[in-house]
N, C-alpha and C positions, 0 to 999 in steps of 0.2 A: 435466454442467455443474456443477463444484464451486464456481463463483463464488457461487452462492446460499448455500451453507453457509458459505463464507468471509465473505460480507457479513453473514449472520446473526451470526456471531461478532464481526465488527467493530462491529455495532450494539450488541451486548451490552457490549463494551468501552467504547463511547461512553456508554451509559447508566450504567454503573458509574462512569465518570469524572465524568459530570454529577452523579450522586448525591453522590459524594465532594466535589465542588466547589460543592454547593448550587445547581445550575442546574435550573430548573423546565422549561425547554425548550432544545433545541439548535438554533441557527440556522445554524451553519457547521461542516462537518467537512472536515478536510484529511487525505488519506492519501497514502502513497508506495507505488508498485508498481515493484519492480525488474524490469528486462528479463528477468532470469533466474529470476524467481519462479514462472513457469509459469502465469500468470493472463492472462485476456483482459480488458483494462481496460474495453472497451465492455460486456462481459457483467457486470462488476462494477457499472457505472453503471446498467444495466438492472435488476439485482437490487436495488440500492438503491432505485430508484424504486418497484418493486413492494412491497418489504418495509416501507418507511417509512410507507406509507399506513395500516398497521394499528397504528402505534405513536405515541401522542400526544407522546412526548418528542422524537422526530425527524421527525414528520410534516411540519413546515414548514421543514426544514433543507435546505441545499444541500450538495453534495458536490464537492470538488475532489480530483482524483487526479493527482499529479505522477508522471510516468514517469521512472525513474532508470536510467541506463545501468549495465550490468554492468561490473565492473572485474576485470581479470585481471593476474596477475604471472607472468612466465615463470621457472620454476625453473632454466633453463639460463643465460639471459643477463641476467635481472633486469628486463627491459622491463615497464613497467606501462602498460596501455592499456585503452581502453573496449572492452567486449564487449557487443554488442547481441543476439546470437543464441548458439546453442549451438556455434558454430564457435570453438573455443578455441585456435586455432593462433596462435602468436606472430607478430606482423607483422614483427618484426625478424629472428629467426633461423629461424622456421618450426617450432619445437618444438611438439609436441602431447602433452598438453594443458597450457594455462596453468592456474594455480591461481586459482580464483574467490575474490576478496577483497571483493566488494561487488556490490550490485545484485541480490541474490537473495532479498530480503525483501519482505513486504507488511505494512504497519503503519499504524496511526492516528497521524498526526503531531500534530494539534491539534484542539481543538473550541472553540467559543464559543457563548454563549447567554445567556438571561436568568436572573439570580440570584433565588433565592427570598427573599421578605421574611421578616424575623424571624430 
């Protein structure tokens, strides 16, 4: 279950951003998980709940994960279409495989929290 290590890295990114923006605690975290990123979103949420308990910077934060469709472009006919699974067959001409051009990333989109005084 690599989602725990991915979430540990995401929390480190959140903490570094909080430090850079003088936030003493983080209240909201927004992430994007592409359908082709190879992650289980429910496992990410579970990992977050477990890991945040041990970290005062994110302990009281909420996590929103937006799932993003994959996007493919057919090199034969130029069709651009959503791809939700690893079936990369072009819906127009049937060419296999379409080139993946989006929805294959996992990233922290934004954070918000309380600013440090001074």
